[in-house]
N, C-alpha and C positions, 0 to 999 in steps of 0.2 A: 718711461715713467720717471718723473723727477723724484730724487731722494734727498731729504734735507741735509744729510751729512756726507754727500758725495765729495770725495777728495779730502776728507777731514780725518785727522788722527785722534783716536780716543783711548785713554788709559783707564782701565777699570781694575780696582783692587778687590781681592776676595772674589775673583771671577769664576771660580771653579764650581760654585754651588749657590743655591738660594737666590737672593736679590742680585748679587753680582753676576751670576750666570745669566739670569733673565735679562738684565740690563745689557750685558755684552752682546747677547743675541739680538736684542732690539736695535742697538746701535749699528750692528753689522747689517741688519735688514735695511736700515736707513742709509747705508752707503759708507759708513766709517770703516777705516782700517783699525781694528781693535787690538790694542796692546793689553793682553790678558795676564794679570799678575795673580798668582796664588802659590801655595806651598806644594800642592799635590800634582805631580807630573801627569799621572794617569787621568785625573779628572780634567786637567787642562787639555790633554790630547782629545778627550771625548768632546769637550767644548769646541775645539778646533774643527773636528769632524762636522759638528752641527752648524758651525758658522759657514763652512764650505758648502754645506747642503742648502743654505739659503742664499748662496751666491756671494758670500762675504769673504774677507781675508783677515787673518789674525797673526800676530806675533806673540808667542808664548813666553812668559817670564816666570819660571819657577823660582820663587824667592821668599825667604822668611822676612817679614816686615821688621823684625828686630835686628836684621843685618843692615844697620844704618849706612855703612860705607857702600853697600850694594845699592841702596836707594840713591846715594850721591852719583854713583856710576850710571844708574839708569837714566838720570837726566842728561848726562853727557852723551850716552849712547843714542838717546832720542834726538838730541841736537845734531849729532854726526850724521844720522840717517835721514831725518826729515827737516831739521832746522826750526821746528815749532811743535807745539802741542795745542790742539783745538779744544779737547774735552778731557777733563779729569773727574772721574767719579770715585770719590773716597768712600768705598763701601765696607772694606774689611774691618772686622771688629770681633772682640770676644766678650763673653758675659762675665767670666770669672765665677766666683762662688756666691751663692745667696746665703748670707750669714750676718749676725750682728756685727756692726762695724768694728767693735772692739775685739772680735774674735777672728778677723780676717788674717790669714797667713800673709806675712810680708811679701813672699814670692808671688802670691796671687795678686796682691795689690800692684806690685811692680810690673807684672806681665800685662795686666789690664791697662795700666797707664802707658806702658811701652808701645802697645799695639794700637790702642784707641786714640792716644793723644800724641805721644812723641813721634811715632812713625808718620803721622799725618803732617805734623810740623816739618819733619825732615823732607817729606815729599813736596810740601809747598816751597820749601827752601830750594829743593832740587829742580822744581818744575816752573817756578815763577817766571823766569826769563823766557821759557818756551811758550807759556800761555800768553805772555805779553807780545810775543812775536806773531801770534795769530791775529787775524783781522777780527775775530770774535771768539776769544778764549772763554771757555765756560768751565766752572768748577762747581761740583755738587758734593756736599758732605752729608752722609747718612747719619742722622742722629736718632733720638728716641724721646718719647714723652717722659722717660725716666730722668732726663736732664732737668725737668721742671717739677715733677711730682715728688721726687725724693722719698720714695716709699721705704718702709722698714726693710732691712736686709739687702737692699740693692745698692749699698754705699759705693763700692768701687765703680760699678757700671754707671750709676747716676753721676758721680763726680767726673768720670772720664768723658761722658757725653756733654756735660755742662762745659767742660774745658774745651772740647772739640768745637762746640758752638761759638765759644769766645774767640777761638782761632779763626773760624770761618767769618764771623762778623767783623773782626779786625781786618782780615784780608779784604773783605768787601769794601771797607772804608778806604783802605790803602790803594785800591784799584778803581775807585769810583770815577776818576777822570780818564780812565783808559778803556780799551775795548773789552776788558775782562769783566765778566759777571759771575757772582758767587751766590749760590743758594744752599740752604739747609733743607733737608727732607726728613720729616717724621713719618716713617712708613706705617706706624701703628702695628697692631698684632697681625702677623702674616704667618702662613704655613711654612715655617722654616725649621731647621735643626736647632737653632738657638732658642726659638720659641718653645719647642718640645722640651728642651733642657730646663727652661725656666718654669714651664707650666705642664708637668708630665701628666696631670689628670685631665687636661683639656682635650676636647674632641677637635682634632685638626680640621675636620671637614666643615666646621663652623666658621673657619677663617678664610679670608681672602688670600690670594696667591701672589708670589713675586711677579708672575707674568701679568697680573692685572696692574701692578704698580709701574712696570717698566715703561709703558707708553707715556706715562706722565713725566718720568725722568727724562725720556727722550725730548719731550717738549721743552724742558728746562735747559737743555744743552744745545739747542738749535741756534743758529745765528740770529733768528728772529726774536729770541727771548731778550728782554731789555731790563727786567727787574734785577736788583742785587741786594743782598743783605737781608732777605726775607726768609721765612720758614714756609715751605709747602707742606701742609698737613694733609696726608692722604686720607685718613678716616673722614675728615670733613670736606675733602676736596676744596681746600681753601688756602689762600695766602695769608699768613699771619705776620705781623710786625712784632719782633721781640719786645717784650714789655720792659720798660725802664722801672727801676724801684720806685715805689710810692712811699713818701715819708709817713711814718706812724705818728699820729697826734699824741 
């Protein structure tokens, strides 16, 4: 049976749980060798067992995304072993605290920006040449509706996801004449630990799961995918073009 990612190399951040774990397993089933990045060694080892159980292979990278020098070394290590990267799924992120923006602790702000924004820029910087070396490099950035809704008390998270989308859209424009394609994904409310933290009174059984989203992300990273610079909105199952500002009369 043909698998769309046979012989392809895929990096997934935040791969130990939630969306990242589901996507890593989906890509492995599709034939990719998965480079699974997360902080928790034990959870990565459990993921490795599950990837092997579906006939896949993984390389485990226990790494803190705030270790920027390690992110630089990661790109060099991938180059030395494979000479390219076919798929990059930028999934890892943190919520921070829900609080009036004037009350946010500076360390909380710095941590959210470090992981949700700066780490992803450092990864693009580290992986760009590897994605360009692929005949069909694919990058997917996990964002949120919070990037656009800007609800009260969600300041750091909303700001970080808006910045992440700006990075992704810029990268899409810079690679438009290359084989690289860049997409943004809004997963909507899913049954994840982050969602439980943000909405503790919500019944998780009313939510869709990361496993339901994963096949859609797989579609976005296959060589057959041709769109770039768009948002895939999972709740609507629709491709959206980022809106340009409308002048106010």
